[in-house]
C-alpha positions in Angstrom: 39.0 58.6 117.8 38.5 55.3 119.6 40.5 56.2 122.7 38.3 59.3 123.4 35.4 59.2 125.8 34.2 62.6 124.6 34.8 65.3 122.0 34.5 69.0 122.7 35.4 72.2 120.9 38.2 74.6 121.9 37.8 78.2 120.7 41.4 79.2 120.1 42.6 82.7 119.2 44.8 82.4 116.1 46.1 85.5 114.2 43.5 87.6 115.9 40.6 85.4 115.0 38.6 82.7 116.9 39.0 79.2 115.5 37.1 76.1 116.6 39.4 73.2 117.1 38.3 69.6 117.9 39.5 68.4 121.3 39.3 64.8 122.4 39.0 63.8 126.0 41.0 60.7 127.0 41.0 58.8 130.3 44.6 57.9 131.3 44.1 54.8 133.3 47.5 53.0 133.2 51.1 53.6 132.3 52.1 53.0 128.7 48.5 52.9 127.4 47.8 53.5 123.7 47.6 57.2 123.0 47.0 59.2 119.7 49.9 61.1 118.4 50.5 64.3 120.2 49.8 67.6 118.3 52.8 68.5 116.1 52.5 72.2 116.4 54.9 74.3 114.3 58.0 76.4 114.5 59.1 77.2 118.0 59.2 80.7 119.4 62.6 81.9 120.6 62.6 83.9 123.8 65.7 85.6 125.1 66.4 85.9 128.9 69.3 87.1 131.0 70.3 84.3 133.4 73.2 84.9 135.8 74.3 87.9 133.6 74.3 85.9 130.4 71.8 86.0 127.5 70.1 82.6 127.0 67.7 81.6 124.3 64.8 79.2 125.0 62.6 77.7 122.3 58.9 77.4 123.2 56.6 75.0 121.4 53.6 76.7 119.9 51.2 74.5 121.9 48.4 75.5 124.2 48.6 73.6 127.5 47.2 73.7 131.0 47.2 71.6 134.2 44.9 71.3 137.2 44.1 68.9 140.0 41.2 68.1 142.3 41.9 67.3 145.9 40.1 66.0 149.0 40.9 67.3 152.5 41.5 65.3 155.7 41.1 67.8 158.6 41.4 66.9 162.2 42.6 68.8 165.3 46.1 67.3 164.9 46.2 66.5 161.2 45.6 68.7 158.1 46.4 67.3 154.7 45.0 66.9 151.2 45.1 64.2 148.5 44.9 64.5 144.8 42.2 62.2 143.4 41.9 63.6 139.9 44.2 65.4 137.5 43.5 67.0 134.1 45.9 68.2 131.4 45.3 69.8 128.1 47.6 69.9 125.1 46.4 71.6 121.9 47.7 73.0 118.6 46.0 75.2 116.0 44.5 72.0 114.5 43.7 69.6 117.3 43.6 69.2 121.1 43.6 66.5 123.7 42.5 66.6 127.3 43.9 63.8 129.5 42.1 62.8 132.7 43.9 60.7 135.3 43.4 59.6 138.9 46.9 58.9 140.3 50.3 60.6 140.1 51.9 57.6 138.5 49.9 58.0 135.3 50.6 61.8 135.2 54.3 61.2 135.5 54.1 58.7 132.7 52.4 61.2 130.5 54.9 63.9 131.5 57.8 61.6 130.5 56.2 60.7 127.2 55.7 64.3 126.3 59.3 65.2 127.3 60.6 62.4 125.0 58.2 63.1 122.1 59.0 66.8 121.9 62.6 66.4 122.9 62.1 68.9 125.8 65.0 69.9 128.0 67.2 72.8 129.1 66.5 74.8 125.9 63.3 73.4 124.3 60.2 74.2 126.4 56.5 73.5 126.8 54.5 76.3 128.4 51.9 74.9 130.8 49.4 77.3 132.4 48.0 76.8 135.9 45.2 79.0 137.4 46.7 79.1 140.9 50.2 77.7 140.7 50.9 78.1 144.4 48.3 75.5 145.2 49.2 72.9 142.5 53.0 73.4 143.0 52.7 72.3 146.7 51.6 68.8 145.4 54.1 68.8 142.5 57.2 70.2 144.1 58.7 67.0 145.5 57.7 64.9 142.5 59.9 66.8 140.0 63.3 68.5 139.7 63.0 72.2 139.2 65.1 74.6 137.2 66.3 76.8 140.1 67.9 79.5 138.0 64.7 80.3 136.1 62.3 79.7 139.0 60.5 82.9 140.0 58.3 83.7 142.9 57.1 87.1 144.2 56.5 85.7 147.7 57.0 82.5 149.7 54.8 79.6 148.4 53.6 81.7 145.4 55.6 80.9 142.3 54.7 82.6 139.0 57.1 80.6 137.0 58.1 77.0 138.0 60.1 75.3 135.1 61.2 71.7 135.5 64.7 70.6 134.4 62.9 68.5 131.8 61.5 71.5 129.9 57.9 71.8 131.3 57.5 75.5 132.2 54.5 75.9 134.6 53.2 79.5 134.7 50.4 81.1 136.7 47.5 82.6 134.8 45.7 84.6 137.5 48.7 86.8 138.2 48.1 88.2 134.7 44.3 88.1 134.5 43.5 88.9 138.1 40.6 87.5 140.0 39.5 83.9 139.8 39.5 81.3 137.0 35.8 82.0 136.5 36.6 85.7 136.0 39.4 84.8 133.6 37.0 82.7 131.6 34.4 85.5 131.6 37.0 88.0 130.4 39.1 86.0 127.9 37.7 82.7 126.8 34.6 81.2 125.1 34.5 78.1 127.4 33.2 79.1 130.9 33.8 77.6 134.3 31.1 75.3 135.6 29.9 76.0 139.1 28.5 73.8 141.8 29.1 70.6 140.0 31.9 69.3 142.2 31.1 69.2 145.9 34.4 69.8 147.8 33.0 68.7 151.1 32.7 65.1 149.9 35.9 63.0 150.6 37.0 61.1 147.5 39.7 58.7 146.7 41.4 57.9 143.4 38.8 55.2 142.8 35.7 57.2 143.7 33.5 57.3 140.6 32.8 60.7 139.1 29.6 61.6 137.4 29.6 63.0 133.9 28.8 66.4 135.3 31.8 66.2 137.7 34.1 65.2 134.8 32.8 68.1 132.7 33.7 70.4 135.6 37.3 69.1 135.4 37.4 69.2 131.6 36.2 72.8 131.4 38.9 74.0 133.8 41.7 73.0 131.5 39.8 73.8 128.3 39.7 77.4 129.7 43.5 77.3 130.2 44.1 76.1 126.6 42.0 79.0 125.2 43.8 81.4 127.6 47.2 80.1 126.3 46.2 80.7 122.7 45.2 84.2 123.6 48.6 84.8 125.3 50.5 83.4 122.4 48.6 85.4 119.9 48.6 88.7 121.8 52.0 88.7 123.5 54.3 85.8 122.9 54.3 85.8 119.1 54.6 89.6 118.6 56.8 90.5 121.6 58.8 87.3 122.1 58.2 87.4 125.8 56.0 85.5 128.2 54.2 87.8 130.6 54.4 87.2 134.4 52.0 89.9 135.7 49.6 92.4 134.3 51.9 95.2 135.6 54.7 93.6 133.6 52.6 93.7 130.4 52.0 97.5 130.9 55.7 98.1 131.6 56.7 96.5 128.3 54.1 98.7 126.5 55.3 101.8 128.2 58.9 101.0 127.3 58.0 100.4 123.6 56.1 103.7 123.6 59.1 105.5 124.9 61.4 104.0 122.2 58.9 104.8 119.5 58.7 108.5 120.6 62.3 109.2 121.2 64.2 106.8 119.0 67.5 105.0 119.9 69.6 108.0 120.9 66.7 109.8 122.6 65.9 106.7 124.6 69.5 106.5 125.8 69.5 110.2 126.8 66.2 109.8 128.7 67.6 106.8 130.5 70.5 108.9 131.7 68.2 111.6 133.0 66.3 109.0 135.0 69.5 107.5 136.3 70.6 111.0 137.5 67.4 111.7 139.3 67.1 108.2 140.8 67.9 108.0 144.6 70.7 105.9 146.0 69.9 102.6 147.6 69.6 103.9 151.2 67.4 106.8 150.1 65.3 104.6 148.0 64.5 102.3 150.9 64.0 105.3 153.3 61.5 107.0 150.9 59.3 103.9 150.6 59.5 103.2 154.4 58.7 106.7 155.6 57.6 109.0 152.8 55.3 106.7 150.7 51.7 106.4 151.9 48.8 104.6 150.3 45.2 105.7 150.1 43.4 107.3 153.1 41.1 104.7 154.6 39.4 105.6 157.9 36.2 105.7 159.9 35.3 109.0 161.5 35.4 108.3 165.2 32.3 110.4 166.0 30.3 108.0 163.7 32.0 104.8 164.7 29.9 102.2 166.6 26.6 103.8 165.7 23.9 102.7 163.3 23.4 105.8 161.2 20.1 106.3 159.3 20.3 108.1 156.0 23.5 108.4 154.1 25.0 108.7 150.6 28.0 107.2 148.9 30.2 109.1 146.5 32.9 107.4 144.5 35.7 109.0 142.5 36.1 107.7 138.9 39.7 106.4 138.2 41.4 108.5 140.9 44.9 107.4 140.2 44.7 107.7 136.4 43.1 111.1 136.9 45.9 112.5 139.0 48.5 110.9 136.7 47.0 113.3 134.2 46.3 116.3 136.4 49.1 116.3 138.8 52.7 117.5 138.8 55.7 115.4 139.6 59.4 115.7 140.6 61.4 116.2 137.4 64.9 116.9 138.6 67.3 115.4 141.2 66.3 116.5 144.8 68.5 119.2 146.2 69.0 119.9 149.9 67.8 123.3 151.0 69.3 125.1 154.0 67.6 128.5 153.7 64.6 127.4 155.7 63.3 130.9 156.1 62.0 130.3 152.6 60.3 127.1 153.6 56.7 128.1 152.8 57.8 129.5 149.4 59.4 126.2 148.5 56.3 124.4 149.5 54.3 126.5 147.1 56.6 126.2 144.1 58.5 122.9 144.4 58.1 119.2 145.0 59.3 118.9 148.6 60.5 116.1 150.9 60.2 117.5 154.4 61.4 115.9 157.6 59.6 117.7 160.4 59.1 117.4 164.1 55.8 118.6 165.6 55.4 119.4 169.3 52.0 119.4 170.9 50.2 118.3 167.8 46.5 117.5 167.8 43.7 117.2 165.3 41.4 120.1 164.6 38.3 118.0 164.2 37.4 114.3 164.7 39.4 113.4 161.5 42.7 111.7 162.2 45.1 111.7 159.2 48.6 110.4 159.9 49.3 106.7 160.3 51.3 105.8 163.4 53.4 103.4 161.2 54.7 106.4 159.2 56.0 108.2 162.3 59.8 108.2 162.8 59.2 109.3 166.4 56.0 109.3 168.4 55.8 110.4 172.1 52.6 110.2 174.3 50.3 109.7 171.3 46.5 109.2 171.2 45.9 106.7 168.5 42.6 106.5 166.6 42.4 103.2 164.8 46.0 103.3 163.8 46.1 107.0 163.1 47.4 109.8 165.2 44.8 112.0 166.9 47.3 113.8 169.1 50.9 113.5 170.3 53.3 115.3 172.6 56.0 114.9 169.9 55.8 113.5 166.4 58.5 113.3 163.7 57.5 112.5 160.1 58.6 112.8 156.5 56.1 114.5 154.2 55.5 115.7 150.7 54.4 119.3 150.3 50.9 117.9 149.5 50.7 116.1 152.8 52.0 119.2 154.6 49.1 121.1 153.1 46.7 118.5 154.5 48.4 118.7 157.9 47.7 122.5 158.1 44.0 121.8 157.5 43.7 118.8 159.7 46.1 119.4 162.6 47.3 122.2 164.9 50.5 122.3 166.9 52.5 124.2 169.4 55.7 124.1 167.6 57.1 122.8 164.2 60.8 122.2 163.5 61.8 121.5 159.9 64.8 119.2 160.3 65.7 119.0 156.6 64.1 119.9 153.3 64.8 118.6 149.8 63.2 120.1 146.6 62.8 119.2 143.0 61.3 121.1 140.1 57.8 120.2 139.0 56.9 118.5 135.7 54.0 116.7 134.2 54.4 113.0 133.7 56.1 112.2 130.4 53.9 111.7 127.4 55.0 108.1 126.8 53.3 107.2 130.1 50.2 109.2 129.6 49.8 108.1 126.0 49.7 104.5 127.0 47.4 105.1 130.0 45.0 107.3 128.1 44.9 105.0 125.1 43.7 102.2 127.4 41.3 104.4 129.2 39.8 105.7 125.9 39.5 102.3 124.4 37.9 100.9 127.6 35.3 103.7 127.7 34.4 103.3 124.0 34.1 99.5 124.2 31.9 99.7 127.3 29.6 102.2 125.5 29.5 99.9 122.5 28.4 97.0 124.7 31.7 95.1 124.4 32.5 94.8 128.0 32.4 91.0 127.9 35.2 90.7 125.4 38.9 89.9 125.8 39.7 93.2 124.1 37.8 95.1 126.8 39.5 93.1 129.6 42.9 94.1 128.1 42.0 97.8 128.1 40.6 97.6 131.6 43.6 95.8 132.8 45.9 98.4 131.3 44.1 101.2 133.2 44.1 99.2 136.5 47.8 98.3 136.2 48.9 101.9 135.7 49.0 102.6 139.4 50.8 99.4 140.1 53.3 100.3 137.5 54.0 103.6 139.1 54.5 102.2 142.6 56.3 98.9 141.8 59.5 98.7 143.9 62.7 97.0 143.1 62.9 93.9 145.3 66.0 93.8 147.4 65.1 90.4 148.9 64.2 87.4 146.8 62.3 84.2 147.2 64.5 81.2 146.4 63.5 77.6 145.9 65.9 74.7 146.2 65.3 71.1 145.2 67.5 70.1 148.2 65.5 71.9 150.9 62.3 70.8 152.6 60.9 74.3 152.8 61.0 77.7 151.0 63.5 80.3 152.0 63.8 84.0 151.6 67.3 85.1 150.8 69.2 88.4 150.5 69.1 89.2 146.8 72.5 89.6 145.2 70.9 92.5 143.3 73.3 95.2 142.1 71.3 98.3 142.9 73.2 100.5 140.5 72.8 98.0 137.6 69.1 97.7 138.3 68.8 101.5 138.5 70.2 101.8 135.0 67.3 99.6 133.7 64.6 101.8 135.1 62.4 104.1 132.9 60.2 105.4 135.7 61.3 107.3 138.9 60.2 105.9 142.2 59.2 109.5 143.4 56.5 109.5 140.7 54.7 106.7 142.5 55.0 108.5 145.8 53.4 111.7 144.3 50.6 109.8 142.6 49.3 108.6 146.0 50.0 112.0 147.6 47.9 113.8 144.9 45.1 111.3 145.3 44.9 111.8 149.1 45.1 115.6 148.6 42.2 115.5 146.1 40.1 113.2 148.3 40.1 115.8 151.0 39.1 118.8 148.9 35.3 118.2 149.1 35.8 116.9 152.6 37.2 120.3 153.8 34.1 122.0 152.5 31.8 119.5 154.3 33.8 120.1 157.5 33.6 123.9 157.1 30.0 124.2 156.2 28.3 121.2 157.9 30.7 119.8 160.4 33.1 116.9 160.4 30.4 114.6 161.8 28.8 114.6 158.3 31.7 112.5 157.1 31.2 108.9 158.1 33.9 106.9 156.3 36.6 107.3 153.6 38.2 104.6 151.5 41.0 105.9 149.1 38.6 107.3 146.5 35.2 107.3 148.2 33.0 108.9 150.8 30.2 107.7 152.9 28.4 110.9 154.3 25.3 111.7 156.2 22.5 112.7 153.9 22.1 116.4 153.3 21.4 118.4 150.1 24.5 120.5 150.6 26.7 117.4 150.6 25.6 116.6 147.1 26.1 120.2 146.0 29.7 120.2 147.3 30.6 117.1 145.2 29.0 118.7 142.2 31.1 121.9 142.7 34.2 119.7 143.0 33.2 118.0 139.7 33.0 121.4 138.0 36.6 122.1 139.2 37.7 118.7 137.8 36.1 119.5 134.4 38.5 122.4 134.1 41.4 120.0 135.0 40.3 117.6 132.2 40.3 120.4 129.6 43.7 121.8 130.8 45.1 118.3 130.4 44.0 118.3 126.8 41.6 115.3 127.2 39.0 116.5 124.8 37.4 113.2 123.9 34.0 112.8 125.7 35.2 109.4 127.1 37.3 111.4 129.6 34.4 113.6 130.8 34.0 111.9 134.1 37.7 111.2 134.8 38.5 112.0 138.4 34.9 113.1 139.1 32.8 111.9 142.0 29.8 109.8 141.1 26.8 109.4 143.4 27.0 105.6 143.5 24.8 105.1 146.5 22.1 107.8 146.7 19.9 106.2 149.3 21.8 104.3 152.0 19.1 103.7 154.6 21.5 102.4 157.3 25.3 102.4 157.7 27.5 101.3 160.6 31.3 101.4 160.8 33.7 99.9 163.3 37.0 101.2 161.8 39.0 101.0 158.6 37.7 98.3 156.1 34.9 97.5 158.6 31.4 98.7 157.6 27.9 97.6 156.7 25.5 99.4 154.5 21.8 98.8 153.7 20.4 100.1 150.4 17.1 99.2 148.8 16.7 96.5 151.4 20.0 94.8 150.6 22.7 94.6 153.2 26.3 94.7 152.0 29.5 94.2 154.1 33.0 95.4 153.7 34.8 93.8 156.6 38.5 92.9 156.2 39.0 89.2 156.2 35.3 88.3 155.9 33.9 87.2 152.6 31.1 89.5 151.4 28.6 86.7 151.0 28.8 85.8 154.7 26.6 88.7 155.7 23.5 87.1 154.2 24.0 83.9 156.4 23.9 85.8 159.7 20.8 85.0 161.7 18.8 88.1 162.7 19.8 91.6 162.0 23.5 91.8 160.9 23.7 95.4 162.2 23.2 94.1 165.8 25.8 91.3 165.4 28.3 93.9 164.0 29.3 95.3 167.4 32.3 96.9 169.1 32.4 93.9 171.5 33.4 91.9 168.4 31.8 89.5 166.0 32.2 85.7 165.6 30.8 83.6 162.7 31.0 79.9 162.6 32.9 78.2 159.8 29.7 77.1 158.1 28.5 80.7 158.1 31.7 82.7 157.5 32.5 81.4 153.9 36.1 82.1 155.0 38.8 79.7 153.9 42.4 79.2 155.0 45.2 77.1 153.6 47.5 74.8 155.4 50.8 73.7 153.7 51.9 70.3 154.7 55.6 69.8 153.8 55.9 66.3 155.0 54.7 63.1 153.4 51.3 61.9 154.5 49.1 58.8 154.1 45.4 58.3 154.5 43.0 55.4 154.0 39.8 56.7 152.3 36.3 55.6 153.5 36.3 53.2 150.5 39.5 51.6 151.7 41.8 53.1 149.1 45.2 54.1 150.4 46.2 57.7 149.4 49.6 59.3 149.8 51.2 62.6 149.1 54.9 63.8 149.4 53.6 67.3 150.3 50.2 68.9 150.0 48.0 71.9 150.7 44.6 71.8 152.3 42.0 74.5 151.8 39.3 74.4 154.4 36.6 76.6 156.1 37.3 78.4 159.3 35.4 80.6 161.7 35.6 84.4 161.3 36.4 86.5 164.3 36.5 90.3 164.4 37.9 92.0 167.5 38.6 95.7 168.0 41.9 96.8 169.5 41.3 97.4 173.2 42.5 101.0 173.0 40.4 101.8 170.0 37.4 100.2 171.7 37.9 102.4 174.7 38.2 105.4 172.4 34.8 104.5 170.9 33.2 103.7 174.2 34.4 107.0 175.7 32.7 108.9 172.9 29.5 106.9 173.3 29.3 107.7 177.0 30.2 111.4 176.6 28.1 111.9 173.5 31.3 112.5 171.5 31.9 115.9 173.1 35.5 115.0 174.0 36.2 113.9 170.5 36.1 117.2 168.7 32.4 117.1 167.5 
């Protein structure tokens, strides 16, 4: 093909099989230049959607397309902008593909118009175009095209997942489905892999800066990956389900819904939906539960070990904690009823799922472990706060599940407790249609990993299904929406005109199930912890993060976790999970048997050294930055704070420029953008809250005696 500068192979997934398709790379240098005929494709795929209460059918071309740009930053103290100097676009069918490379927006808009005309795209006929990180590219595109506002979808400001134009191009984000980065997407799903290190982003370029062959290959591979990804999505989801996925949680939700229909049939499905509707809370209660009752994982640094470098520790990690307790735990199965016979309170706590609003007077922790987050307290008077968690308070009013109440009795003591109100529901196991889907993914994932297939798209699907299960359980109905308007300079968040009752009727999962998943996981996390506290002392616990422990090294610590695992083995059998693949579900694994040094400075702030390698988990700091610190990182990691220069931190930020900008490149080329986004390195600064720092310093001075050692 004479127009092509290069030919590559796309490995497309077609009818479950990989097929090599020739793909020609064409440089698009001027408007109206000669091009080969675009791929013809085949029959369109009809996808139904509800728009403004009406069912609409859209016809999507069976073509595999992706878009990406390369940009250069212009950063000063007063001015932060970026300019596109190279774009790449792929368009492929089952038989042939083309990758177009361009340098200016004018040629891309020309290609865009020619594709619209050739395929007769518009309000009903669509081209699906994948983008790795749509929020970034959209900032450059948004003032250059008119957008279909009714079908535009964003989960948060400046992060669209679906951005269709009025001309029929439907831009979709890939990473919201795959997770991770484009490199990880390629590793999990495609044959073509992302090239690394071949395009130096620190070099300022213009639309006329020559690119080497290696730099062009970097650009080519990025969209080749998106074409292969698109073929996978068409083959796996769009053709069979007649739906375009938006998120990996959405994929699992569709699978769970189909499993429910298959199990119960049409009438059974209707009856089940009615049961869910009856047990679903009203709008105010729904919001109240998620604000005050729902809690995430327990993440905390034990104050008696904070600020020290501790020599000799172990790390234990729980295997698939949330899937485990979806299988092992009980859940509210009936509408919550108010209880007024509070003399039977403890009996209800033993027998029912409970929502307890309670006021504690003179509450304080029993050891150095602080449990409750101050942000979950309805009322808090004269409180001592330990890194965001309540160590003591004159008065504290909270909303608890019965599982949290059981933890309170072990972790706190109080002068007085007043139960303000109590609601109870009968206990059930999670319905089979949920567990069937979860356990099918878990089983397949385990078997494929054992068979050495962990680098395949099939393995990535199964792993994603397991990981998305928790997200599915705790997904909330959004009562606010992110709107985009062609006529506004900026984004805006608006009150959603959501009819709560109508949305409730669509649900197949109860929100209380998500609340109890996390409650079970917290309760389970503390079970070995209580034994450690009782037998060795609370100071043997250094750090917790949702499903893991860092503990001082001691033979009894390891024995306690083994005893816990024996208890879990009985749970696995009781749940009917007889396949050996489930043998470690919910068990603690000695992931780090020989931590030579560990130092924590609070939640999501710790360093470990094992086998001579130092690792960092510090919120907001990229993990690789630790190796760039001069000297011993454990000394730099201090309660006085830590600062890393931009060239050391590896930390990036993004600046969105909503106004038009112009810049003359070093080679004299004038560049302009209508709007842009600049990603650039910044310094990393870690500072401890002044009260928390005093708390740590007090313990250091008093040898921790005042802190409940």
